[in-house]
C-alpha positions as CSV (number, residue, x, y, z in Angstrom):
1,M,0.9,8.7,28.5
2,D,1.9,11.8,30.1
3,H,1.9,15.1,28.6
4,A,5.6,15.4,27.9
5,A,5.6,11.9,26.2
6,L,2.5,13.1,23.7
7,G,4.5,16.4,23.1
8,A,7.2,14.2,21.7
9,L,5.0,11.6,19.3
10,K,5.9,12.4,15.5
11,A,4.7,10.6,12.2
12,P,7.0,8.2,10.9
13,D,9.2,9.4,8.4
14,L,9.7,7.7,5.2
15,D,12.0,5.0,6.6
16,A,9.8,4.1,9.2
17,F,7.1,4.1,6.7
18,E,8.6,1.8,4.4
19,A,9.5,-0.6,7.5
20,I,5.9,-0.5,8.7
21,A,4.9,-1.3,5.0
22,A,7.4,-4.4,4.7
23,A,6.1,-5.6,8.0
24,A,2.4,-5.5,6.9
25,Y,3.4,-7.1,3.5
26,E,5.2,-10.0,5.4
27,R,2.1,-10.6,7.4
28,L,-0.1,-11.0,4.1
29,P,-1.1,-14.7,3.4
30,E,1.9,-16.6,1.5
31,D,-0.8,-17.5,-1.5
32,F,-1.7,-13.6,-1.8
33,R,2.2,-12.6,-1.9
34,A,2.8,-15.1,-4.5
35,L,0.4,-13.6,-7.0
36,C,3.3,-10.5,-6.9
37,K,6.3,-12.6,-7.5
38,G,9.0,-10.0,-6.9
39,L,7.1,-7.1,-6.0
40,V,8.9,-4.1,-4.9
41,I,7.4,-1.8,-2.4
42,R,7.8,1.9,-2.6
43,V,6.9,4.9,-0.2
44,E,6.8,8.4,-1.3
45,D,5.2,11.1,0.3
46,F,2.8,12.0,-2.5
47,P,2.1,10.5,-5.8
48,T,3.6,12.7,-8.8
49,D,1.7,15.4,-10.6
50,E,1.4,12.8,-13.7
51,V,-0.3,10.3,-11.6
52,L,-2.5,12.6,-9.9
53,Q,-3.7,13.7,-13.4
54,E,-3.6,9.9,-14.6
55,M,-6.0,8.8,-11.9
56,G,-8.3,11.8,-12.4
57,A,-7.7,13.1,-8.5
58,E,-8.4,16.1,-7.4
59,T,-6.2,16.6,-4.4
60,D,-2.8,15.6,-3.5
61,F,-4.6,13.6,-0.8
62,D,-6.9,11.7,-3.0
63,L,-4.5,8.3,-3.7
64,L,-3.2,6.1,-0.7
65,G,-1.5,3.8,-2.8
66,L,-1.1,2.6,-6.6
67,F,-0.1,-0.7,-8.1
68,Q,1.9,-0.8,-11.2
69,G,2.7,-3.8,-13.4
70,T,1.4,-7.0,-14.8
71,G,0.7,-9.6,-11.9
72,M,1.7,-13.2,-12.5
73,P,-1.4,-14.5,-13.9
74,F,-1.4,-12.3,-16.8
75,Q,2.5,-12.4,-17.3
76,S,3.8,-14.1,-20.4
77,V,7.5,-15.0,-22.0
78,Q,7.3,-11.6,-23.2
79,H,7.6,-9.9,-20.1
80,S,10.7,-11.3,-19.1
81,G,12.2,-8.1,-19.6
82,A,9.6,-5.9,-17.9
83,M,10.2,-3.8,-14.9
84,P,9.1,-5.2,-11.8
85,N,5.7,-5.4,-10.1
86,M,5.5,-2.0,-7.9
87,I,3.0,-1.0,-5.1
88,W,3.9,3.0,-4.6
89,L,2.2,4.0,-0.8
90,Y,1.8,7.6,-0.2
91,R,2.9,8.6,3.0
92,R,1.0,12.0,3.7
93,P,-2.6,10.9,2.5
94,I,-2.2,7.7,4.5
95,L,-1.2,9.5,7.6
96,D,-3.8,11.9,6.9
97,Y,-6.5,9.2,6.2
98,W,-5.2,7.3,9.6
99,A,-5.6,10.7,11.7
100,E,-9.2,10.6,10.7
101,H,-10.3,6.8,11.4
102,D,-10.1,4.7,14.5
103,E,-7.6,2.4,12.8
104,T,-4.1,1.4,13.5
105,L,-1.5,2.8,11.1
106,G,-0.3,-0.9,10.3
107,D,-4.3,-1.8,9.5
108,V,-4.6,1.1,7.0
109,V,-1.2,0.4,5.2
110,T,-2.3,-3.4,5.1
111,H,-5.8,-2.6,3.5
112,V,-4.0,-0.1,1.1
113,L,-1.6,-3.0,0.1
114,V,-4.3,-5.6,-0.4
115,H,-6.5,-3.2,-2.1
116,E,-3.5,-2.3,-4.6
117,I,-2.5,-5.7,-5.1
118,G,-6.5,-7.2,-5.0
119,H,-8.0,-4.6,-7.3
120,H,-5.3,-5.4,-10.0
121,F,-6.0,-9.1,-9.8
122,G,-10.1,-8.2,-9.8
123,L,-10.7,-9.6,-6.3
124,S,-13.9,-8.6,-4.8
125,D,-14.2,-6.4,-1.7
126,A,-15.3,-9.8,0.2
127,D,-12.1,-11.5,-0.9
128,M,-9.9,-8.7,0.0
129,E,-11.9,-8.5,3.2
130,A,-10.8,-12.2,4.1
131,I,-6.9,-11.8,3.1
132,E,-7.1,-8.8,5.5
133,K,-8.4,-10.8,8.0
134,R,-6.0,-13.7,7.4
135,A,-2.9,-11.1,8.0
136,E,-4.2,-9.8,11.3
């Protein structure tokens, strides 16, 4: 890549980041996505102060993502009026992580998605690693 092209590179904005997240989610195995029927993926630059405090984060960059909701195995008839399951991806902390590691941005986003969903369902790190490999 020439010097002029490097100077024109920019970090993805919120809309572009949402497209990256949607593509990463679609690459996840269908059986894994089925765990979160109706999942909504939201992208924000940073977590709210309330979320940071609730999660015990020390800085705005400590959280890459967050799962909020009730997974399919734990839902019941009483959940019929509940809010949809949501994954929050925090663009600036993810970009900061990406800049410091030798991974593609898509791989980082996939990793965050899998872990936010997987930890909610009690999956082991080995289970989540296998799911990530299936998404490649």
